[in-house]
C-alpha atoms as a printed R data frame, in Angstrom:
    type eleno elety resid chain resno       x       y       z
1   ATOM     1    CA   UNK     A     1 -20.345 -60.942  26.150
2   ATOM     2    CA   UNK     A     2 -21.261 -57.661  24.474
3   ATOM     3    CA   UNK     A     3 -22.054 -59.493  21.239
4   ATOM     4    CA   UNK     A     4 -24.239 -62.087  22.946
5   ATOM     5    CA   UNK     A     5 -26.202 -59.483  24.916
6   ATOM     6    CA   UNK     A     6 -26.749 -57.316  21.845
7   ATOM     7    CA   UNK     A     7 -27.908 -60.215  19.694
8   ATOM     8    CA   UNK     A     8 -30.469 -61.140  22.342
9   ATOM     9    CA   UNK     A     9 -31.657 -57.528  22.682
10  ATOM    10    CA   UNK     A    10 -31.965 -57.077  18.903
11  ATOM    11    CA   UNK     A    11 -34.074 -60.242  18.768
12  ATOM    12    CA   UNK     A    12 -36.310 -59.057  21.610
13  ATOM    13    CA   UNK     A    13 -36.658 -55.649  19.977
14  ATOM    14    CA   UNK     A    14 -37.712 -57.275  16.702
15  ATOM    15    CA   UNK     A    15 -40.326 -59.587  18.188
16  ATOM    16    CA   UNK     A    16 -41.725 -56.893  20.477
17  ATOM    17    CA   UNK     A    17 -42.536 -54.498  17.644
18  ATOM    18    CA   UNK     A    18 -43.479 -57.277  15.259
19  ATOM    19    CA   UNK     A    19 -46.130 -58.518  17.697
20  ATOM    20    CA   UNK     A    20 -47.287 -54.949  18.397
21  ATOM    21    CA   UNK     A    21 -47.740 -54.457  14.663
22  ATOM    22    CA   UNK     A    22 -49.684 -57.690  14.225
23  ATOM    23    CA   UNK     A    23 -52.011 -56.991  17.176
24  ATOM    24    CA   UNK     A    24 -52.550 -53.334  16.260
25  ATOM    25    CA   UNK     A    25 -53.567 -54.335  12.729
26  ATOM    26    CA   UNK     A    26 -56.780 -55.726  14.195
27  ATOM    27    CA   UNK     A    27 -57.770 -52.179  15.172
28  ATOM    28    CA   UNK     A    28 -56.685 -50.489  11.933
29  ATOM    29    CA   UNK     A    29 -58.275 -52.938   9.491
30  ATOM    30    CA   UNK     A    30 -60.107 -51.050   6.744
31  ATOM    31    CA   UNK     A    31 -58.406 -47.722   7.439
32  ATOM    32    CA   UNK     A    32 -55.462 -47.054   5.125
33  ATOM    33    CA   UNK     A    33 -54.549 -43.848   6.980
34  ATOM    34    CA   UNK     A    34 -54.355 -45.553  10.360
35  ATOM    35    CA   UNK     A    35 -52.551 -48.538   8.876
36  ATOM    36    CA   UNK     A    36 -49.962 -46.233   7.273
37  ATOM    37    CA   UNK     A    37 -49.439 -44.355  10.543
38  ATOM    38    CA   UNK     A    38 -49.039 -47.649  12.403
39  ATOM    39    CA   UNK     A    39 -46.450 -48.959   9.949
40  ATOM    40    CA   UNK     A    40 -44.442 -45.744  10.120
41  ATOM    41    CA   UNK     A    41 -44.547 -45.581  13.939
42  ATOM    42    CA   UNK     A    42 -43.538 -49.232  14.299
43  ATOM    43    CA   UNK     A    43 -40.711 -48.957  11.769
44  ATOM    44    CA   UNK     A    44 -39.271 -45.873  13.450
45  ATOM    45    CA   UNK     A    45 -39.450 -47.330  16.954
46  ATOM    46    CA   UNK     A    46 -37.965 -50.647  15.855
47  ATOM    47    CA   UNK     A    47 -35.199 -48.939  13.862
48  ATOM    48    CA   UNK     A    48 -34.341 -46.639  16.766
49  ATOM    49    CA   UNK     A    49 -34.133 -49.611  19.112
50  ATOM    50    CA   UNK     A    50 -31.850 -51.586  16.792
51  ATOM    51    CA   UNK     A    51 -29.449 -48.701  16.225
52  ATOM    52    CA   UNK     A    52 -29.244 -47.859  19.923
53  ATOM    53    CA   UNK     A    53 -28.571 -51.481  20.833
54  ATOM    54    CA   UNK     A    54 -25.795 -51.684  18.219
55  ATOM    55    CA   UNK     A    55 -24.165 -48.526  19.559
56  ATOM    56    CA   UNK     A    56 -24.724 -46.527  16.366
57  ATOM    57    CA   UNK     A    57 -24.172 -42.772  16.388
58  ATOM    58    CA   UNK     A    58 -26.657 -41.427  13.830
59  ATOM    59    CA   UNK     A    59 -26.034 -38.239  11.865
60  ATOM    60    CA   UNK     A    60 -28.705 -36.800   9.550
61  ATOM    61    CA   UNK     A    61 -27.818 -34.081   7.037
62  ATOM    62    CA   UNK     A    62 -30.161 -32.231   4.692
63  ATOM    63    CA   UNK     A    63 -33.931 -32.001   4.535
64  ATOM    64    CA   UNK     A    64 -36.122 -35.085   4.450
65  ATOM    65    CA   UNK     A    65 -38.629 -34.775   1.535
66  ATOM    66    CA   UNK     A    66 -42.312 -34.279   2.276
67  ATOM    67    CA   UNK     A    67 -44.626 -37.114   1.166
68  ATOM    68    CA   UNK     A    68 -45.608 -38.177  -1.368
69  ATOM    69    CA   UNK     A    69 -42.128 -38.551  -2.804
70  ATOM    70    CA   UNK     A    70 -39.893 -40.914  -4.788
71  ATOM    71    CA   UNK     A    71 -36.493 -41.393  -3.140
72  ATOM    72    CA   UNK     A    72 -33.388 -43.386  -4.060
73  ATOM    73    CA   UNK     A    73 -30.340 -44.277  -1.988
74  ATOM    74    CA   UNK     A    74 -27.131 -46.254  -2.244
75  ATOM    75    CA   UNK     A    75 -27.169 -49.701  -0.643
76  ATOM    76    CA   UNK     A    76 -24.606 -50.861   1.931
77  ATOM    77    CA   UNK     A    77 -26.509 -53.735   3.531
78  ATOM    78    CA   UNK     A    78 -29.146 -54.504   6.134
79  ATOM    79    CA   UNK     A    79 -28.162 -51.682   8.515
80  ATOM    80    CA   UNK     A    80 -29.449 -49.267   5.838
81  ATOM    81    CA   UNK     A    81 -33.006 -50.401   6.545
82  ATOM    82    CA   UNK     A    82 -32.756 -49.337  10.183
83  ATOM    83    CA   UNK     A    83 -31.046 -46.038   9.332
84  ATOM    84    CA   UNK     A    84 -33.599 -45.123   6.661
85  ATOM    85    CA   UNK     A    85 -36.511 -46.521   8.679
86  ATOM    86    CA   UNK     A    86 -35.570 -44.207  11.538
87  ATOM    87    CA   UNK     A    87 -36.231 -41.045   9.526
88  ATOM    88    CA   UNK     A    88 -37.940 -41.958   6.235
89  ATOM    89    CA   UNK     A    89 -41.607 -42.939   6.469
90  ATOM    90    CA   UNK     A    90 -41.595 -44.602   3.052
91  ATOM    91    CA   UNK     A    91 -42.496 -47.939   1.537
92  ATOM    92    CA   UNK     A    92 -39.261 -49.680   0.590
93  ATOM    93    CA   UNK     A    93 -38.852 -51.394  -2.766
94  ATOM    94    CA   UNK     A    94 -36.513 -54.337  -2.215
95  ATOM    95    CA   UNK     A    95 -35.427 -57.443  -4.088
96  ATOM    96    CA   UNK     A    96 -37.365 -60.604  -3.316
97  ATOM    97    CA   UNK     A    97 -34.437 -62.126  -1.400
98  ATOM    98    CA   UNK     A    98 -34.767 -59.536   1.394
99  ATOM    99    CA   UNK     A    99 -37.995 -61.228   2.537
100 ATOM   100    CA   UNK     A   100 -35.937 -64.279   3.518
101 ATOM   101    CA   UNK     A   101 -33.262 -62.384   5.474
102 ATOM   102    CA   UNK     A   102 -33.038 -63.432   9.130
103 ATOM   103    CA   UNK     A   103 -34.341 -60.810  11.583
104 ATOM   104    CA   UNK     A   104 -34.725 -57.978   9.035
105 ATOM   105    CA   UNK     A   105 -36.915 -59.691   6.437
106 ATOM   106    CA   UNK     A   106 -39.880 -60.414   8.699
107 ATOM   107    CA   UNK     A   107 -40.125 -56.852   9.967
108 ATOM   108    CA   UNK     A   108 -39.740 -55.395   6.462
109 ATOM   109    CA   UNK     A   109 -42.609 -57.536   5.210
110 ATOM   110    CA   UNK     A   110 -44.864 -56.540   8.114
111 ATOM   111    CA   UNK     A   111 -43.978 -52.862   7.637
112 ATOM   112    CA   UNK     A   112 -45.238 -52.838   4.036
113 ATOM   113    CA   UNK     A   113 -42.079 -53.338   1.974
114 ATOM   114    CA   UNK     A   114 -42.722 -53.973  -1.729
115 ATOM   115    CA   UNK     A   115 -40.737 -57.002  -2.921
116 ATOM   116    CA   UNK     A   116 -39.778 -57.375  -6.562
117 ATOM   117    CA   UNK     A   117 -38.501 -60.414  -8.416
118 ATOM   118    CA   UNK     A   118 -35.752 -58.939 -10.581
119 ATOM   119    CA   UNK     A   119 -35.451 -62.191 -12.539
120 ATOM   120    CA   UNK     A   120 -38.988 -61.791 -13.952
121 ATOM   121    CA   UNK     A   121 -39.490 -58.858 -16.306
122 ATOM   122    CA   UNK     A   122 -43.271 -59.113 -15.895
123 ATOM   123    CA   UNK     A   123 -42.931 -58.364 -12.202
124 ATOM   124    CA   UNK     A   124 -41.897 -54.831 -13.091
125 ATOM   125    CA   UNK     A   125 -45.449 -54.065 -14.285
126 ATOM   126    CA   UNK     A   126 -46.905 -55.264 -10.972
127 ATOM   127    CA   UNK     A   127 -44.356 -53.222  -9.046
128 ATOM   128    CA   UNK     A   128 -45.095 -50.057 -11.026
129 ATOM   129    CA   UNK     A   129 -48.777 -50.410 -10.122
130 ATOM   130    CA   UNK     A   130 -47.921 -50.784  -6.437
131 ATOM   131    CA   UNK     A   131 -45.581 -47.790  -6.517
132 ATOM   132    CA   UNK     A   132 -48.209 -45.640  -8.238
133 ATOM   133    CA   UNK     A   133 -50.767 -46.739  -5.648
134 ATOM   134    CA   UNK     A   134 -48.452 -45.823  -2.772
135 ATOM   135    CA   UNK     A   135 -47.846 -42.369  -4.263
136 ATOM   136    CA   UNK     A   136 -51.599 -41.828  -4.698
137 ATOM   137    CA   UNK     A   137 -52.077 -42.695  -1.017
138 ATOM   138    CA   UNK     A   138 -49.645 -39.933  -0.092
139 ATOM   139    CA   UNK     A   139 -46.794 -42.314   0.810
140 ATOM   140    CA   UNK     A   140 -43.117 -41.990   0.077
141 ATOM   141    CA   UNK     A   141 -41.433 -44.726  -1.994
142 ATOM   142    CA   UNK     A   142 -37.769 -45.621  -1.582
143 ATOM   143    CA   UNK     A   143 -35.641 -47.887  -3.755
144 ATOM   144    CA   UNK     A   144 -31.978 -48.777  -4.220
145 ATOM   145    CA   UNK     A   145 -31.066 -48.229  -7.902
146 ATOM   146    CA   UNK     A   146 -27.765 -50.122  -7.664
147 ATOM   147    CA   UNK     A   147 -29.763 -53.341  -7.389
148 ATOM   148    CA   UNK     A   148 -27.405 -54.867  -4.810
149 ATOM   149    CA   UNK     A   149 -25.341 -53.836  -1.816
150 ATOM   150    CA   UNK     A   150 -21.640 -52.954  -1.847
151 ATOM   151    CA   UNK     A   151 -18.764 -52.242   0.494
152 ATOM   152    CA   UNK     A   152 -19.199 -48.519  -0.072
153 ATOM   153    CA   UNK     A   153 -15.961 -47.841  -1.939
154 ATOM   154    CA   UNK     A   154 -17.933 -46.450  -4.878
155 ATOM   155    CA   UNK     A   155 -21.439 -46.132  -6.292
156 ATOM   156    CA   UNK     A   156 -22.276 -49.130  -8.428
157 ATOM   157    CA   UNK     A   157 -23.905 -48.603 -11.858
158 ATOM   158    CA   UNK     A   158 -27.634 -47.848 -11.549
159 ATOM   159    CA   UNK     A   159 -30.292 -50.157 -12.971
160 ATOM   160    CA   UNK     A   160 -32.775 -47.830 -14.689
161 ATOM   161    CA   UNK     A   161 -35.740 -50.231 -14.975
162 ATOM   162    CA   UNK     A   162 -37.548 -49.068 -11.815
163 ATOM   163    CA   UNK     A   163 -36.937 -45.437 -12.772
164 ATOM   164    CA   UNK     A   164 -39.144 -45.802 -15.837
165 ATOM   165    CA   UNK     A   165 -42.319 -44.888 -13.917
166 ATOM   166    CA   UNK     A   166 -41.073 -41.610 -12.364
167 ATOM   167    CA   UNK     A   167 -39.560 -40.643 -15.719
168 ATOM   168    CA   UNK     A   168 -42.841 -41.188 -17.574
169 ATOM   169    CA   UNK     A   169 -44.933 -39.547 -14.833
170 ATOM   170    CA   UNK     A   170 -42.597 -36.570 -14.537
171 ATOM   171    CA   UNK     A   171 -42.044 -37.129 -10.838
172 ATOM   172    CA   UNK     A   172 -39.076 -35.374  -9.254
173 ATOM   173    CA   UNK     A   173 -36.778 -37.988  -7.711
174 ATOM   174    CA   UNK     A   174 -35.099 -37.203  -4.403
175 ATOM   175    CA   UNK     A   175 -31.869 -38.882  -3.383
176 ATOM   176    CA   UNK     A   176 -29.838 -39.704  -0.297
177 ATOM   177    CA   UNK     A   177 -26.446 -41.238   0.398
178 ATOM   178    CA   UNK     A   178 -25.404 -43.479   3.286
179 ATOM   179    CA   UNK     A   179 -21.977 -43.689   4.905
180 ATOM   180    CA   UNK     A   180 -20.622 -45.759   7.787
181 ATOM   181    CA   UNK     A   181 -17.404 -45.356   9.712
182 ATOM   182    CA   UNK     A   182 -15.869 -47.024  12.735
183 ATOM   183    CA   UNK     A   183 -13.659 -45.468  15.443
184 ATOM   184    CA   UNK     A   184  -9.877 -45.793  15.403
185 ATOM   185    CA   UNK     A   185  -8.714 -49.249  16.381
186 ATOM   186    CA   UNK     A   186 -12.046 -50.850  15.469
187 ATOM   187    CA   UNK     A   187 -12.822 -53.217  12.587
188 ATOM   188    CA   UNK     A   188 -13.244 -51.498   9.158
189 ATOM   189    CA   UNK     A   189 -16.805 -50.449   8.298
190 ATOM   190    CA   UNK     A   190 -16.557 -51.661   4.705
191 ATOM   191    CA   UNK     A   191 -16.465 -55.285   5.869
192 ATOM   192    CA   UNK     A   192 -18.043 -55.258   9.310
193 ATOM   193    CA   UNK     A   193 -20.926 -52.768   8.984
194 ATOM   194    CA   UNK     A   194 -21.554 -52.993   5.242
195 ATOM   195    CA   UNK     A   195 -22.959 -56.385   4.204
196 ATOM   196    CA   UNK     A   196 -22.368 -57.361   0.615
197 ATOM   197    CA   UNK     A   197 -21.136 -60.017  -1.784
198 ATOM   198    CA   UNK     A   198 -21.277 -63.532  -0.415
199 ATOM   199    CA   UNK     A   199 -20.909 -62.622   3.264
200 ATOM   200    CA   UNK     A   200 -22.904 -65.061   5.443
201 ATOM   201    CA   UNK     A   201 -25.421 -63.186   7.582
202 ATOM   202    CA   UNK     A   202 -25.013 -64.752  11.038
203 ATOM   203    CA   UNK     A   203 -21.191 -64.380  11.360
204 ATOM   204    CA   UNK     A   204 -21.407 -60.822  10.013
205 ATOM   205    CA   UNK     A   205 -24.213 -59.878  12.398
206 ATOM   206    CA   UNK     A   206 -22.362 -61.434  15.344
207 ATOM   207    CA   UNK     A   207 -19.218 -59.401  14.629
208 ATOM   208    CA   UNK     A   208 -21.309 -56.241  14.181
209 ATOM   209    CA   UNK     A   209 -22.816 -56.799  17.639
210 ATOM   210    CA   UNK     A   210 -19.364 -57.322  19.145
211 ATOM   211    CA   UNK     A   211 -18.082 -53.932  17.956
212 ATOM   212    CA   UNK     A   212 -18.021 -50.966  20.339
213 ATOM   213    CA   UNK     A   213 -20.085 -48.935  17.905
214 ATOM   214    CA   UNK     A   214 -20.031 -47.047  14.621
215 ATOM   215    CA   UNK     A   215 -21.213 -43.829  12.981
216 ATOM   216    CA   UNK     A   216 -24.117 -43.981  10.506
217 ATOM   217    CA   UNK     A   217 -24.513 -40.891   8.325
218 ATOM   218    CA   UNK     A   218 -27.584 -40.262   6.149
219 ATOM   219    CA   UNK     A   219 -27.284 -37.273   3.813
220 ATOM   220    CA   UNK     A   220 -30.224 -35.996   1.728
221 ATOM   221    CA   UNK     A   221 -29.628 -34.218  -1.561
222 ATOM   222    CA   UNK     A   222 -30.544 -30.507  -1.768
223 ATOM   223    CA   UNK     A   223 -32.786 -30.677  -4.854
224 ATOM   224    CA   UNK     A   224 -34.601 -33.528  -6.645
225 ATOM   225    CA   UNK     A   225 -33.683 -34.687 -10.143
226 ATOM   226    CA   UNK     A   226 -35.989 -34.916 -13.164
227 ATOM   227    CA   UNK     A   227 -35.752 -36.424 -16.658
228 ATOM   228    CA   UNK     A   228 -38.281 -37.847 -19.130
229 ATOM   229    CA   UNK     A   229 -36.118 -40.868 -19.972
230 ATOM   230    CA   UNK     A   230 -35.227 -43.576 -17.452
231 ATOM   231    CA   UNK     A   231 -31.618 -43.915 -18.599
232 ATOM   232    CA   UNK     A   232 -31.113 -40.174 -18.492
233 ATOM   233    CA   UNK     A   233 -32.773 -40.040 -15.081
234 ATOM   234    CA   UNK     A   234 -30.471 -42.790 -13.787
235 ATOM   235    CA   UNK     A   235 -27.411 -40.972 -15.140
236 ATOM   236    CA   UNK     A   236 -28.432 -37.630 -13.609
237 ATOM   237    CA   UNK     A   237 -29.217 -39.216 -10.258
238 ATOM   238    CA   UNK     A   238 -25.895 -41.004 -10.109
239 ATOM   239    CA   UNK     A   239 -24.067 -37.811 -11.042
240 ATOM   240    CA   UNK     A   240 -25.884 -35.849  -8.311
241 ATOM   241    CA   UNK     A   241 -25.262 -38.558  -5.708
242 ATOM   242    CA   UNK     A   242 -21.561 -38.738  -6.595
243 ATOM   243    CA   UNK     A   243 -21.192 -35.076  -5.556
244 ATOM   244    CA   UNK     A   244 -22.117 -35.899  -1.968
245 ATOM   245    CA   UNK     A   245 -21.084 -39.558  -1.840
246 ATOM   246    CA   UNK     A   246 -18.512 -40.337   0.840
247 ATOM   247    CA   UNK     A   247 -16.621 -43.608   0.258
248 ATOM   248    CA   UNK     A   248 -16.540 -46.025   3.165
């Protein structure tokens, strides 16, 4: 019963804020500042609603960077989007497949997520232009350098391609790490909160809704990382994140 009720409430929460966003766009058309504020407000309210419905206990550690900023984080699945969306008013950079995710994909698209086709090398040039534009507008940009989600046992190797722009521009790159844990006697977070590999979405989401709850911890790094080479930048970021990374 708990799972059924939560799935219904998550769906209602999604469509409520999705429709609010679509209607409000009519009144912010032509104003990038108002459009940005609307996207951030909607994302935070929607994220807060989802996490509360799922029984998540959110813990935030460290200082959130001031925009404009370039931020990276490890990737543990679709719950990350709600956790980061709750506190980080940034434009996400996500793989193209996220757009097709049930529930999450539609809201991410409406909230201004930048989708990249990792199979096409030319798409990197388009994405770099969009990232530069977002930074010029005073927005934060957030990406997941692992390139895919994991069960949280370790940090996967970083893909340095999207770090080429901050390396060439000399931008300091901020970082954050995400950790989930479940209470004693509950299903393990690595398989029932984290979503990775070939896990089908609907069964995973149903089991997540059936759980009593879980702890979601978002920890920001103390100082940003800089390097003038993308591979060096990726290596330094991974080293810095390992120091505060907490395995699931």
